[in-house]
C-alpha positions as CSV (number, residue, x, y, z in Angstrom):
1,M,5.7,5.8,-71.4
2,G,8.1,8.7,-70.7
3,T,11.4,9.6,-72.1
4,P,14.4,7.3,-71.8
5,P,17.2,8.3,-69.4
6,V,20.0,10.4,-70.8
7,P,23.4,9.0,-70.3
8,S,25.4,11.1,-67.9
9,F,29.0,11.8,-67.5
10,S,30.9,13.1,-64.5
11,G,29.9,16.7,-64.2
12,A,27.1,16.3,-66.6
13,N,27.0,20.0,-67.7
14,I,26.5,20.6,-71.3
15,V,29.5,22.6,-72.5
16,K,29.4,25.2,-75.3
17,L,32.5,25.0,-77.3
18,T,34.0,28.1,-78.8
19,K,35.2,28.1,-82.4
20,G,38.8,27.8,-81.1
21,G,37.8,25.1,-78.6
22,A,36.2,23.0,-81.4
23,S,39.3,23.4,-83.5
24,V,41.5,22.2,-80.6
25,L,39.4,19.1,-80.1
26,G,39.1,18.2,-83.8
27,G,37.6,14.7,-84.0
28,L,37.1,14.4,-80.3
29,K,34.2,16.8,-80.1
30,N,31.9,14.0,-78.9
31,L,33.9,13.9,-75.6
32,K,33.3,17.6,-74.8
33,D,30.9,17.0,-71.9
34,M,33.0,14.3,-70.3
35,N,35.4,14.9,-67.4
36,I,39.0,15.2,-68.8
37,A,40.4,12.5,-66.5
38,D,37.6,10.1,-67.4
39,A,38.0,10.8,-71.1
40,I,41.7,10.0,-71.0
41,K,41.0,6.7,-69.3
42,A,38.2,6.0,-71.8
43,R,40.6,6.4,-74.6
44,G,43.0,3.8,-73.1
45,G,45.1,6.1,-71.0
46,S,46.3,5.2,-67.5
47,G,46.3,6.9,-64.2
48,Q,49.9,7.9,-65.0
49,N,48.6,9.8,-68.0
50,V,46.0,11.6,-65.9
51,N,48.7,12.6,-63.5
52,K,50.5,14.5,-66.3
53,I,47.7,17.1,-66.3
54,A,47.4,19.9,-63.8
55,D,45.4,19.2,-60.7
56,W,43.0,22.1,-61.2
57,L,42.1,20.8,-64.6
58,R,41.2,17.2,-63.6
59,G,37.7,18.0,-62.5
60,K,36.8,20.0,-65.6
61,S,35.1,18.9,-68.8
62,V,37.0,18.3,-72.0
63,G,35.1,21.2,-73.6
64,D,36.1,23.6,-70.8
65,V,39.7,22.5,-71.1
66,A,39.6,22.8,-74.9
67,N,38.2,26.4,-74.6
68,Q,41.0,27.3,-72.3
69,A,43.6,25.7,-74.6
70,A,42.2,27.8,-77.4
71,Q,42.8,30.9,-75.3
72,G,46.5,30.0,-74.9
73,N,46.6,28.3,-71.5
74,A,49.7,26.0,-71.6
75,E,48.4,23.6,-69.0
76,A,45.2,23.1,-70.9
77,K,47.1,22.5,-74.1
78,T,49.1,19.8,-72.4
79,A,45.9,18.2,-71.1
80,I,44.4,18.1,-74.6
81,K,47.6,16.7,-76.0
82,V,47.6,13.9,-73.3
83,L,43.9,13.2,-74.2
84,K,44.7,12.9,-77.9
85,E,47.7,10.7,-77.3
86,A,46.3,8.6,-74.5
87,K,46.2,5.3,-76.4
88,R,49.7,5.7,-77.8
89,L,51.1,6.7,-74.4
90,S,49.5,3.7,-72.7
91,E,51.1,1.3,-75.2
92,K,54.6,2.8,-74.9
93,Y,55.6,0.8,-71.8
């Protein structure tokens, strides 16, 4: 019968998290292969939340952004913060 199709995310690359990247993501490790913008929206965020992250990060996966945040990239840290707080930020207004 063949194998069932694997669900794909935007940019369906499998991301290898570094130890620091895994630490940055915490309980959101299951989102590591998802596009950061899609992940923010999936967690209840809005387009306005997505606009808070740097343009060059919007097409990257959550895992890539987490690895960069672990290396000290300030824009990547902001993107992860927006991802973690997406639901709360969307309910604010």
